[in-house]
C-alpha positions in Angstrom: 83.7 107.9 117.7 87.3 106.8 116.3 88.1 108.9 113.4 89.8 108.1 110.3 92.8 110.2 109.6 94.2 110.8 106.0 97.2 112.8 105.1 98.0 115.6 102.6 101.7 115.7 102.1 102.6 117.9 99.2 105.3 119.9 97.4 105.5 123.6 98.5 103.5 126.1 96.3 101.7 123.0 94.8 98.1 123.6 95.9 98.0 121.8 99.2 96.0 124.5 100.8 93.5 124.6 97.9 93.1 120.8 98.1 92.2 120.9 101.8 89.8 123.7 101.6 88.0 121.8 98.5 87.9 118.6 100.7 86.7 120.7 103.5 83.5 121.4 101.7 82.6 117.8 102.3 80.7 117.9 105.9 82.3 114.7 106.9 85.7 116.0 106.8 87.9 118.2 109.0 91.0 119.6 107.3 93.8 121.0 109.1 96.0 123.9 108.2 99.8 123.1 108.1 99.7 120.7 111.3 101.9 120.2 114.1 100.8 116.6 114.8 103.8 115.3 112.8 106.3 117.4 114.9 104.8 115.8 118.2 105.3 112.2 116.8 108.9 112.9 115.1 110.1 114.6 118.3 108.5 111.6 120.4 110.5 109.3 118.1 113.8 110.9 119.0 112.9 110.4 122.7 112.2 106.7 121.8 115.4 106.3 120.1 117.5 108.2 122.4 115.9 108.1 126.0 118.2 105.9 128.5 114.9 105.1 130.3 113.5 103.6 127.3 116.7 101.5 126.5 116.7 100.1 129.8 113.3 98.3 129.5 112.4 95.4 127.2 112.7 96.4 123.6 109.6 94.6 122.2 107.4 96.0 124.9 108.9 99.5 124.5 108.3 99.2 120.5 104.7 98.3 121.1 104.2 100.8 123.7 105.7 103.5 121.4 103.4 102.7 118.5 100.5 102.8 120.7 101.4 106.1 122.2 101.6 107.8 118.9 98.5 106.1 117.5 96.3 107.1 120.3 98.0 110.4 120.6 96.9 111.3 117.2 93.4 110.4 117.8 93.5 112.2 121.1 94.8 115.4 119.4 91.6 115.5 117.1 89.3 114.4 119.9 88.2 117.9 121.0 89.0 119.8 117.8 86.5 118.1 115.7 83.5 116.0 116.0 83.6 115.0 112.1 84.4 111.4 111.4 87.2 112.1 108.9 90.5 114.1 109.1 92.8 115.3 106.5 96.1 116.3 108.3 98.5 118.5 106.3 102.2 118.1 106.6 105.2 117.6 104.3 106.5 115.2 106.7 103.9 112.4 106.2 104.9 110.9 102.9 108.5 110.3 103.7 107.4 108.7 107.0 105.0 106.3 105.4 106.4 103.2 106.8 106.0 104.7 110.3 102.3 105.4 109.6 102.1 101.9 108.6 103.1 100.9 112.3 100.1 102.7 113.6 97.5 102.4 110.8 96.4 99.8 108.1 97.2 101.0 104.7 97.5 104.8 105.6 96.3 107.2 102.7 98.7 109.9 101.6 97.9 112.5 98.7 100.7 114.4 97.3 100.1 117.5 95.3 102.8 118.1 92.8 103.4 121.0 90.3 105.9 122.1 87.4 108.8 122.8 89.5 109.6 125.7 87.4 106.3 127.1 88.6 107.2 126.5 92.1 110.4 128.6 91.9 108.7 131.2 90.0 106.2 131.5 92.9 109.1 131.8 95.6 110.8 134.3 93.4 107.5 136.4 93.1 107.1 136.4 96.8 110.6 137.5 97.2 110.0 140.5 95.0 106.7 141.3 96.6 108.2 141.7 100.0 111.4 143.8 99.6 110.7 145.4 103.1 110.6 142.0 104.9 113.3 139.5 106.1 113.7 137.1 103.4 116.1 134.5 104.9 117.9 134.3 101.4 119.9 137.4 100.8 123.1 138.6 102.4 124.5 141.4 100.0 127.7 141.7 102.0 128.5 138.0 101.5 127.1 138.1 97.9 124.6 135.3 99.0 121.3 135.4 97.1 122.1 138.3 95.1 121.1 137.0 91.8 118.1 135.1 90.6 120.3 132.0 89.9 121.8 132.1 93.3 118.3 132.3 95.1 117.0 129.4 93.1 120.3 127.6 94.2 119.5 128.2 97.9 116.0 127.2 97.6 117.2 123.9 95.9 119.7 123.1 98.6 117.4 123.8 101.5 114.0 124.7 102.9 111.4 124.3 101.7 111.9 123.1 97.9 115.2 121.4 98.3 114.2 118.9 101.0 110.7 118.4 99.5 112.1 117.3 96.2 114.7 115.1 97.8 112.0 113.4 99.7 110.0 113.0 96.8 112.8 111.5 94.8 113.6 109.1 98.0 109.7 108.0 97.8 110.3 106.5 94.2 113.8 105.2 95.2 112.2 103.2 98.1 109.2 102.2 96.2 106.8 103.9 98.4 105.2 105.8 95.5 102.8 102.8 94.9 101.3 103.7 98.1 100.6 107.4 97.6 98.1 109.4 95.3 100.0 112.1 93.3 97.7 114.9 92.1 99.3 117.4 89.7 98.2 120.8 90.4 97.6 121.4 86.7 95.1 118.6 86.7 93.2 120.0 89.7 92.7 123.3 88.0 91.9 122.2 84.6 89.7 119.1 85.7 88.7 119.6 89.2 85.5 117.2 89.3 87.6 114.2 87.6 90.5 115.1 89.8 88.6 114.9 93.0 86.8 111.7 92.0 90.3 110.3 91.9 91.0 111.3 95.3 87.7 110.0 96.8 88.2 106.7 94.8 91.8 106.4 96.4 90.4 107.3 99.8 87.9 104.6 99.4 85.2 107.1 100.3 81.9 107.9 98.6 82.5 110.7 96.0 81.1 114.2 96.9 80.0 116.8 94.4 82.1 120.0 95.1 81.6 123.5 94.1 84.5 125.1 92.2 83.3 128.6 91.5 84.8 130.1 94.5 86.5 128.2 97.2 85.8 129.3 100.7 88.7 129.5 102.8 88.3 127.3 105.9 91.7 126.3 107.0 93.4 129.5 108.4 97.1 130.0 109.4 99.2 132.9 110.5 101.5 133.4 107.5 103.8 135.7 109.4 105.0 132.6 111.2 106.2 130.9 107.8 107.9 134.3 106.4 107.4 135.7 103.1 107.2 132.3 101.2 104.4 130.9 103.3 101.5 132.2 101.5 98.3 130.2 102.5 95.6 132.6 101.4 93.3 131.5 98.5 92.6 133.5 95.5 89.2 134.7 95.1 88.4 132.9 91.9 89.2 129.2 91.1 91.1 129.4 87.8 94.2 128.4 86.3 96.6 131.2 85.7 99.0 131.3 82.7 102.5 129.9 83.5 104.9 132.7 83.8 107.8 131.0 85.0 109.8 131.8 81.7 109.0 135.4 82.3 109.9 135.3 85.9 112.8 133.1 85.7 113.9 133.5 82.2 114.1 130.8 79.4 117.8 129.7 80.2 117.3 129.3 83.9 113.9 127.6 83.2 115.7 125.1 81.0 118.4 124.5 83.6 115.8 123.7 86.3 114.1 121.2 83.8 117.3 119.5 83.1 118.2 119.3 86.9 115.0 117.7 87.7 114.6 115.5 84.5 113.7 112.6 86.8 110.7 114.6 88.0 109.4 115.6 84.6 109.7 112.0 83.4 107.5 110.9 86.4 104.9 113.5 86.1 105.0 115.4 82.8 106.3 113.1 80.2 
């Protein structure tokens, strides 16, 4: 059976793992943890662009061959993993590569979870503080790198995972790709889960499903040691919205600075 593949391409620390595990309650869905499928495809695209063997052949023929290669490769990837008809593949790479998806799939469906960016930075900082005994890849005291909260936020803003995710999100709007994507605010999922999930199913053009939100069973599992201290993909025991503590963690001045820096983001999602 040919599967329908959908995409979860969200901001970091914005509830993408939670969303995947909610949808995984639906018996028709297989939901991945952070997936390597996009890595296979994007690395294959590098070969397609740079291989001398490919360049030496008919360009039109090679283009069609490449798109078929990745199309059938994706379906082949899930062939033995699941018998379920629907797949939700999670990767931050999908949304910005929407035009590539269009080459292999008619009207691809991409869901992007967003969250108040101050809460995202607060979550990053809390993980930094919880793990003083682990490598954090942000602090070099000898070189005065990452030695203050302000500096750590700047480092996350200029690199992985937050900086690149926010740049890609902004570029989606600049390219006009946002009209194809369903944006789901983390705050809406937590405060109005049934209504929010109905929006998701309507966007996916799939029959609605009645989910249970008392406690979300963790179905997707990944080894967070691979992702470092900021890769926390374990669900909390209870499904509930915790009070925003970004002003307590980041301070009022830094919180205001972040809001001003990302004014476009707040205008799009929180105006």
